[in-house]
C-alpha positions in Angstrom: 3.1 14.8 -17.8 3.2 17.0 -20.6 0.6 14.8 -22.4 -1.4 14.9 -19.3 -1.0 19.0 -19.3 -2.1 19.1 -22.8 -5.3 17.9 -21.6 -6.2 21.3 -20.0 -6.2 19.7 -16.2 -5.6 23.1 -15.3 -8.6 24.7 -12.9 -9.6 21.3 -12.1 -11.3 21.3 -8.5 -10.5 17.8 -6.9 -11.3 16.7 -3.5 -9.4 13.5 -2.1 -11.1 11.8 1.1 -9.0 9.5 2.7 -7.8 8.3 5.7 -3.9 8.0 4.9 -1.9 10.9 3.3 1.7 12.5 3.2 3.9 12.7 5.4 3.1 9.0 5.7 6.3 6.8 4.3 4.2 3.3 4.1 1.1 1.9 2.3 -1.4 4.2 0.9 -0.6 7.2 2.6 2.6 7.4 0.3 0.5 6.7 -2.8 -2.5 9.3 -2.0 0.3 12.0 -1.0 1.9 11.6 -4.4 -1.3 11.7 -6.1 -2.4 15.2 -4.1 1.2 16.6 -5.0 0.9 15.7 -8.8 -2.6 16.9 -9.3 -1.4 20.3 -8.0 1.8 20.2 -9.8 -1.0 20.1 -12.9 -2.7 22.9 -12.1 -5.7 21.2 -10.8 -7.0 22.9 -7.1 -6.5 20.2 -4.5 -8.3 19.7 -1.0 -7.7 16.8 0.6 -9.7 15.5 4.0 -7.6 12.9 6.2 -6.1 12.1 9.2 -2.8 13.2 11.0 0.0 11.0 9.8 -0.1 7.7 11.8 0.5 4.8 10.1 1.6 2.0 10.3 2.6 2.8 14.3 -1.0 4.0 14.9 0.3 7.1 16.9 0.2 10.2 15.5 3.5 11.5 14.2 5.4 14.3 15.9 3.9 17.7 15.6 0.4 16.3 14.9 -2.4 15.0 17.0 -5.2 12.8 16.6 -7.6 14.6 18.8 -7.5 17.9 16.7 -8.8 19.5 13.4 -6.1 21.1 11.9 -5.1 22.9 8.4 -1.9 23.0 6.2 -0.7 23.1 2.7 1.4 20.1 1.6 3.0 20.3 -1.7 0.4 22.6 -3.2 -2.7 20.6 -1.6 -4.6 22.2 0.9 -5.4 19.4 3.6 -7.7 19.2 6.5 -6.7 16.5 9.2 -9.7 15.1 11.1 -9.3 13.3 14.7 -9.5 9.6 14.9 -8.6 6.8 17.7 -5.3 5.6 17.6 -3.7 3.1 19.7 -0.6 0.9 19.3 -2.3 -2.1 19.6 -4.9 -1.8 16.9 -6.4 -5.2 16.9 -9.7 -7.0 17.0 -12.4 -4.2 17.4 -10.1 -1.6 17.7 -9.1 -2.2 14.2 -13.0 -0.6 13.5 -12.7 2.1 15.6 -10.0 4.1 13.6 -11.5 4.3 10.4 -15.4 4.8 12.2 -14.1 7.8 14.3 -12.6 9.1 11.2 -15.6 9.2 9.3 -17.5 10.7 12.4 -15.2 13.4 12.9 -14.7 14.0 9.2 -17.8 13.9 7.7 -19.1 17.7 8.4 -15.5 18.5 7.0 -15.7 16.8 4.1 -19.6 17.6 3.2 -18.9 21.6 3.7 -15.6 21.3 1.4 -17.2 19.5 -1.3 -20.8 21.9 -1.0 -18.5 25.0 -0.8 -16.1 24.3 -3.4 -18.3 22.4 -5.8 -15.4 20.1 -7.2 -15.3 18.6 -10.6 -14.4 15.2 -9.0 -14.4 13.6 -5.5 -11.8 10.6 -5.2 -12.3 8.4 -2.4 -9.3 6.2 -1.1 -10.4 2.7 0.3 -9.4 2.1 3.1 -11.5 3.5 4.4 -14.9 3.1 2.8 -16.7 4.1 6.0 -16.2 7.6 4.7 -17.9 6.8 1.2 -21.9 7.7 2.1 -20.9 11.2 3.3 -18.9 11.6 -0.1 -21.3 10.2 -2.3 -24.1 12.7 -0.7 -21.9 15.9 -1.0 -20.7 14.9 -4.4 -24.2 14.2 -5.6 -25.5 17.8 -4.5 -22.6 19.4 -5.9 -22.6 17.8 -9.3 -19.4 16.2 -8.8 -17.8 13.1 -10.6 -16.9 10.4 -8.2 -13.9 7.9 -8.2 -12.8 5.2 -5.6 -9.6 4.2 -5.5 -9.4 0.3 -4.1 -5.9 0.1 -2.3 -7.1 -2.5 -0.4 -10.3 -4.9 -0.3 -10.5 -4.0 3.7 -13.9 -5.8 4.5 -12.7 -9.0 2.9 -9.1 -8.5 4.5 -10.6 -7.9 7.9 -12.3 -11.1 7.8 -9.7 -13.1 6.4 -7.1 -11.9 9.4 -9.3 -12.3 11.9 -10.2 -8.8 12.6 -14.0 -9.6 12.2 -16.2 -12.7 12.8 -18.8 -13.9 10.4 -22.4 -14.3 11.1 -24.7 -10.8 11.0 -21.7 -8.8 11.0 -20.5 -9.9 8.0 -23.3 -9.9 6.1 -24.1 -6.5 6.8 -20.4 -5.2 6.0 -20.3 -6.9 3.0 -23.9 -5.7 1.6 -22.5 -2.1 2.8 -19.1 -3.0 0.8 -21.2 -3.8 -2.3 -23.6 -0.8 -2.2 -21.0 1.5 -1.8 -18.5 -0.2 -4.9 -21.4 0.1 -7.0 -22.5 3.9 -6.0 -19.1 5.3 -7.4 -19.2 6.0 -11.2 -15.3 4.7 -11.8 -13.4 2.4 -9.5 -9.7 2.1 -9.6 -7.8 -0.6 -8.1 -4.1 -1.7 -8.3 -4.3 -5.4 -9.3 -6.6 -7.8 -12.0 -7.3 -9.9 -9.1 -8.5 -7.2 -6.9 -10.5 -5.9 -9.8 -12.0 -9.2 -10.4 -13.5 -9.0 -7.1 -14.7 -5.8 -7.8 -16.5 -6.7 -10.6 -18.1 -9.5 -8.4 -19.5 -6.9 -6.3 -21.7 -5.7 -9.1 -19.8 -2.7 -10.8 -19.6 -2.9 -14.4 -16.5 -4.0 -16.5 -16.2 -0.6 -18.3 -16.1 1.6 -15.0 -13.2 -0.5 -13.2 -9.6 0.3 -14.2 -6.2 -1.4 -13.0 -3.4 1.0 -12.3 -0.7 -0.6 -10.2 1.3 1.2 -7.6 4.1 2.7 -9.0 7.8 2.8 -7.8 10.5 6.2 -8.7 13.1 4.0 -10.3 15.1 7.2 -10.7 15.1 7.2 -7.0 15.3 3.7 -6.0 18.0 2.1 -8.3 20.6 -0.8 -7.9 23.9 0.2 -5.8 26.9 0.1 -7.4 28.6 -0.9 -4.4 28.1 -2.1 -1.1 25.7 -0.1 1.0 26.8 2.7 3.5 24.2 0.8 5.4 26.6 -1.8 6.2 29.3 0.1 7.8 26.9 2.1 9.9 25.5 -0.8 11.1 28.5 -3.0 11.7 27.3 -5.2 9.5 30.1 -7.8 8.4 30.5 -8.1 4.3 30.5 -11.6 4.8 26.9 -11.7 6.4 24.1 -12.0 4.3 21.0 -9.9 5.2 17.6 -11.0 4.5 15.6 -7.5 4.7 12.0 -7.0 5.8 11.0 -3.4 5.4 7.4 -2.0 5.6 4.5 -2.2 8.2 4.7 -4.5 10.8 1.3 -5.6 10.6 -1.0 -8.9 10.8 -1.8 -9.4 7.3 2.1 -9.0 6.4 2.8 -12.2 7.8 6.2 -11.2 10.3 5.3 -14.2 12.5 6.7 -16.4 9.6 9.7 -14.0 9.2 10.0 -14.6 13.1 9.7 -18.6 12.9 12.0 -18.4 10.2 14.9 -16.6 11.9 14.5 -19.2 14.9 14.8 -21.9 12.3 18.4 -20.1 10.8 19.4 -19.1 14.5 22.6 -22.2 14.0 23.9 -20.0 10.8 26.2 -17.2 11.8 26.3 -15.8 8.1 22.7 -15.1 8.0 20.9 -11.8 9.9 17.4 -10.7 9.6 17.4 -7.0 9.5 13.2 -5.7 10.4 12.7 -2.1 9.7 9.0 -0.3 10.3 6.4 0.0 12.6 2.9 -1.3 13.7 1.2 -3.6 16.0 3.5 -6.9 15.5 6.3 -4.7 16.6 6.5 -5.6 20.3 6.3 -9.2 18.6 9.4 -8.5 16.5 10.9 -6.7 19.6 10.7 -9.8 21.7 11.9 -11.9 19.2 15.1 -9.7 18.3 15.8 -10.0 22.0 16.2 -13.6 22.4 17.7 -14.3 18.8 20.9 -13.0 17.7 20.3 -13.1 14.0 17.6 -10.6 14.2 18.1 -6.9 13.9 14.9 -4.3 14.5 15.4 -0.7 12.9 12.8 2.2 12.3 12.0 3.4 9.0 14.8 5.1 7.7 15.1 8.8 5.9 13.4 8.6 2.6 16.5 10.4 1.4 18.5 7.0 1.9 15.7 4.6 1.0 17.7 3.3 -1.8 20.9 3.2 0.2 18.6 1.1 2.5 17.2 -1.0 0.2 20.2 -2.2 -1.4 21.5 -3.3 2.3 19.7 -6.5 1.7 21.3 -9.3 -0.3 17.4 -10.6 -0.3 14.4 -9.1 0.6 11.9 -11.2 2.4 8.3 -10.6 1.1 6.1 -12.2 3.3 1.9 -12.6 3.2 -0.8 -14.6 5.0 -2.8 -16.5 2.8 -5.9 -15.7 3.3 -5.0 -11.8 2.3 -3.9 -12.9 -0.8 -5.5 -11.0 -3.7 -6.9 -8.9 -1.4 -4.2 -6.5 -1.6 -0.9 -6.4 -3.4 2.0 -5.6 -1.5 3.0 -1.7 -1.7 6.8 -2.5 -0.9 7.2 -4.5 -4.2 8.1 -1.8 -6.3 10.8 -1.1 -4.0 12.3 -4.3 -3.7 12.2 -4.9 -7.6 14.1 -1.5 -8.7 16.9 -2.1 -6.0 17.5 -5.2 -7.9 18.1 -7.7 -5.1 17.0 -11.0 -4.4 13.4 -11.7 -3.5 11.8 -14.8 -1.6 8.1 -13.9 -1.2 5.3 -16.3 0.1 2.7 -17.1 -2.8 0.5 -19.9 -4.0 0.6 -20.9 -7.4 -1.9 -19.0 -9.3 -2.2 -16.2 -7.1 -1.8 -12.6 -9.0 1.6 -12.2 -6.7 3.1 -15.6 -7.9 2.0 -14.8 -11.3 3.5 -11.4 -11.2 6.9 -12.5 -9.9 7.1 -15.6 -12.1 11.2 -16.1 -13.3 12.2 -12.7 -10.9 12.2 -14.7 -7.5 11.3 -17.7 -5.3 8.2 -18.5 -4.0 7.4 -20.2 -1.0 3.6 -21.5 0.3 2.2 -19.3 3.0 2.3 -20.3 6.7 5.4 -22.6 5.6 8.2 -21.3 8.1 10.4 -24.2 6.8 10.2 -23.7 3.4 10.9 -20.0 3.7 14.4 -20.7 5.8 15.4 -23.1 3.8 14.6 -20.8 0.8 16.5 -18.0 2.3 19.7 -20.3 3.9 19.6 -21.9 -0.4 20.0 -18.1 -1.5 22.6 -17.8 1.2 24.8 -19.8 -0.3 24.0 -19.4 -3.9 25.2 -16.6 -6.2 22.5 -14.1 -7.7 21.0 -15.5 -11.1 21.8 -12.5 -13.8 18.4 -13.6 -15.9 16.3 -13.3 -12.4 17.9 -9.7 -11.7 17.2 -8.7 -15.1 13.5 -10.0 -14.7 13.1 -7.6 -11.5 14.6 -4.6 -12.9 11.9 -5.0 -15.8 9.3 -5.8 -13.5 10.2 -2.7 -11.9 10.2 -0.5 -15.0 6.9 -1.7 -15.6 5.7 -0.2 -12.7 7.6 3.5 -13.4 6.0 6.2 -11.3 6.8 8.7 -14.5 3.9 6.7 -16.3 1.6 5.3 -13.6 0.9 8.1 -12.0 -0.1 10.2 -15.2 -2.0 7.3 -15.9 -4.1 7.6 -12.6 -4.2 11.3 -13.0 -5.8 10.8 -16.3 -8.6 8.3 -14.5 -9.3 10.8 -12.1 -10.0 13.9 -14.0 -11.6 12.9 -16.9 -14.5 10.9 -17.4 -13.7 8.9 -20.8 -9.8 8.7 -20.5 -10.0 6.3 -23.7 -8.8 3.2 -21.6 -10.9 0.0 -21.5 -11.6 -1.9 -18.6 -9.1 -5.0 -18.2 -9.9 -7.9 -19.8 -9.9 -9.8 -16.9 -12.5 -7.4 -15.6 -14.5 -7.8 -18.8 -14.6 -11.6 -18.6 -16.0 -11.6 -14.8 -18.8 -9.3 -15.8 -19.4 -11.4 -19.0 -20.4 -14.2 -16.7 
């Protein structure tokens, strides 16, 4: 932070525009909130146009409303909350209504704040790209630089998991996606494969930068003893806990976890603990009601997150096959920093598989039998020290202290001295 502060970010004005923001605990809202707070701590004037916190449960958190415009100060940033359509069953066409209604309700706010403040930078976070036209227009009128952070290739992912069909709608959506990506001055994203896909949309390699989502390795660390959650939840020390914590959504492959639990219901030692909110929660509740080896919990307090991740003997990281390389799970950093074992569903050659090589077990996406076998095997084997060391090494490479400064530099300075990733350069050359 000291090196970045020496580069004179103080008094720079930044408008952040995105559908998710603090105090959301899961997904990109967490990272966007930390970015806003970090820029404010550096001395920037930060204005945020967002929604009431609602993700991943798709309902406004206590104290917030999804139907009003409000203003508040969050960690030094001035945050304008705009209405959007919310429904706990956010599937199919409903999944489009949330970002569309936010884009409509927030456009006048964003236009006015950008034109009034004349910021140095307008940062748009995808999802959702629906807000890009208003942001780009206002930024052009105000003479501001534009930065797009791609947390999720939302258009491709929507088709991959069946939220949208093909035909004319597909061509229009993909055309809009390409046009918006090319219009930004800089595009930051969280994985090399996502960067390659962005380059394929016609964005020049020297405008793309890969900065992975980070983890606070000072906050989340391996526990020196048993997690206090064991006693609090009444879980015996000899039970093997397979933990999933995060968004209970379609892209996250929760049905595979349920199927694996069904296959392992005859093993009294193995317990699945699922914690989170999202559209798949009713399916998990139904499974927990009929299966003795599933325990469903809400999100746990931020202050105790390290203890909660330490509850796991094994973290389960499922992912839908068609969503591979369209996103990199944000929960991964915390899993690695906990030091606990991980089983992930990832095909060889995907970025997730390459990144995790030598650190955990991998099973094919969609193969519940393979996932169940991997969990059963782990339950009867001791952790391998070399794999534990590799997980902690990967967590260190995702250190928040380093990566959030790198991201701030990408936002604040037109030339931060970093070349595009070689994979992006190769894609552009072709």
